[in-house]
C-alpha positions in Angstrom: -112.5 124.3 -146.0 -110.5 120.2 -146.2 -106.4 120.6 -145.8 -105.2 120.3 -148.4 -101.3 121.7 -147.3 -99.9 118.5 -147.3 -101.9 116.6 -150.1 -102.6 112.4 -150.2 -99.3 111.3 -152.7 -100.4 109.9 -155.4 -101.9 107.3 -154.2 -105.5 109.6 -154.4 -104.8 110.5 -157.6 -104.8 106.2 -158.9 -108.8 106.6 -156.4 -110.2 108.6 -158.9 -109.1 106.9 -161.4 -110.3 103.9 -160.7 -113.5 105.1 -159.4 -113.5 107.0 -163.6 -112.8 103.3 -165.1 -115.9 101.7 -162.8 -118.0 104.0 -164.2 -117.7 103.7 -167.7 -118.4 107.3 -168.0 -115.5 110.7 -168.6 -116.3 111.8 -165.1 -117.2 109.6 -162.3 -120.8 109.2 -160.4 -119.8 112.1 -157.5 -121.6 109.8 -155.1 -119.6 106.8 -155.6 -115.9 108.6 -155.8 -116.9 110.8 -152.7 -118.0 107.5 -150.8 -113.9 105.6 -152.0 -111.8 109.5 -150.6 -113.7 110.1 -147.9 -113.6 106.7 -147.1 -109.8 106.5 -147.8 -108.4 109.7 -146.8 -110.5 110.6 -143.4 -108.5 113.2 -142.3 -109.2 115.3 -145.4 -112.7 116.0 -143.8 -111.9 117.2 -140.1 -113.0 120.4 -140.5 -115.4 120.4 -143.0 -119.7 120.9 -141.6 -122.5 120.0 -143.5 -125.5 121.4 -142.7 -128.5 119.8 -144.6 -131.7 122.0 -144.2 -136.0 120.7 -144.8 -134.6 116.7 -145.1 -138.0 116.7 -144.4 -139.2 118.3 -147.2 -137.7 116.0 -149.5 -138.6 113.6 -152.0 -139.1 110.3 -149.9 -137.2 108.3 -152.2 -133.9 111.1 -151.7 -134.9 111.4 -148.4 -133.0 106.9 -148.7 -130.1 108.2 -150.4 -129.5 111.2 -149.1 -129.3 109.5 -144.7 -126.4 107.0 -146.3 -124.4 109.9 -147.3 -124.6 111.4 -143.7 -123.8 108.0 -143.4 -120.5 108.6 -145.0 -120.5 111.9 -143.8 -120.5 111.1 -140.2 -117.8 107.9 -140.5 -115.3 110.2 -142.6 -115.2 113.1 -139.0 -117.4 115.5 -141.8 -119.8 116.9 -138.8 -123.2 116.9 -139.9 -126.8 118.7 -138.8 -129.6 117.5 -140.4 -133.0 120.1 -140.1 -136.5 118.4 -140.0 -140.0 117.3 -138.7 -139.6 114.4 -135.8 -141.6 112.3 -137.7 -138.4 111.6 -140.5 -135.4 110.9 -137.7 -136.4 107.3 -137.8 -135.0 107.6 -141.5 -131.1 109.7 -140.2 -128.2 107.0 -139.9 -128.6 105.8 -135.7 -125.7 108.1 -134.7 -125.2 109.8 -131.4 -127.6 112.5 -132.6 -128.8 115.5 -130.4 -131.8 117.1 -131.1 -132.6 120.9 -130.7 -136.2 121.3 -131.0 -137.4 123.8 -132.7 -140.5 125.7 -132.7 -141.8 128.4 -134.4 -144.0 130.6 -132.0 -146.6 133.3 -133.1 -145.0 136.2 -133.0 -142.6 134.5 -136.2 -145.0 132.9 -138.4 -147.2 136.9 -137.6 -143.7 138.9 -139.2 -142.7 135.7 -141.5 -146.8 136.8 -143.5 -145.5 140.6 -143.0 -141.9 140.0 -145.0 -144.1 137.9 -147.6 -147.1 140.3 -148.0 -144.5 143.9 -148.2 -141.8 141.0 -151.0 -144.8 140.6 -152.7 -145.8 143.7 -153.3 -149.4 142.9 -152.4 -151.2 146.0 -151.1 -154.1 146.2 -148.8 -155.6 148.6 -146.2 -154.1 148.2 -142.8 -157.2 147.0 -141.0 -157.4 143.4 -143.6 -153.8 143.5 -143.5 -152.8 143.2 -139.7 -156.1 141.5 -139.4 -155.0 138.7 -142.0 -151.8 138.2 -140.4 -153.1 138.3 -137.3 -155.9 135.4 -137.9 -152.1 133.4 -139.6 -150.6 133.8 -137.0 -152.5 132.5 -133.8 -152.6 129.0 -132.6 -150.0 128.2 -134.1 -148.2 125.8 -132.1 -145.2 125.7 -132.8 -145.6 124.0 -136.1 
């Protein structure tokens, strides 16, 4: 949450109005407004943390837009965490980024499949269910 106990002067409202007029809409484009406000008042965002999960699962056209937004976050001092598969790292900003590899174990996948069977209320004989769970979980190889 941004600290607004000591809000900026009227220039924040002036920035909003300027962006709104440029957009020729009743409300300005969020990306443009955020970029403008963030650039002009970065101290408002010092305690903000953003977590973006499954970046690699986004539409490739959206990944470019999201990567640019991540750069804006970083410029404004917003701590930003992104989960993605290694092949998508090249699209992310080239900052002092630290990566933590997360890999699934066979047991993780087996637990997930077991929970999904219960959640979806799939009725199976216990031997069949365990056989399916074991086969799906075998050899996950961190995927």
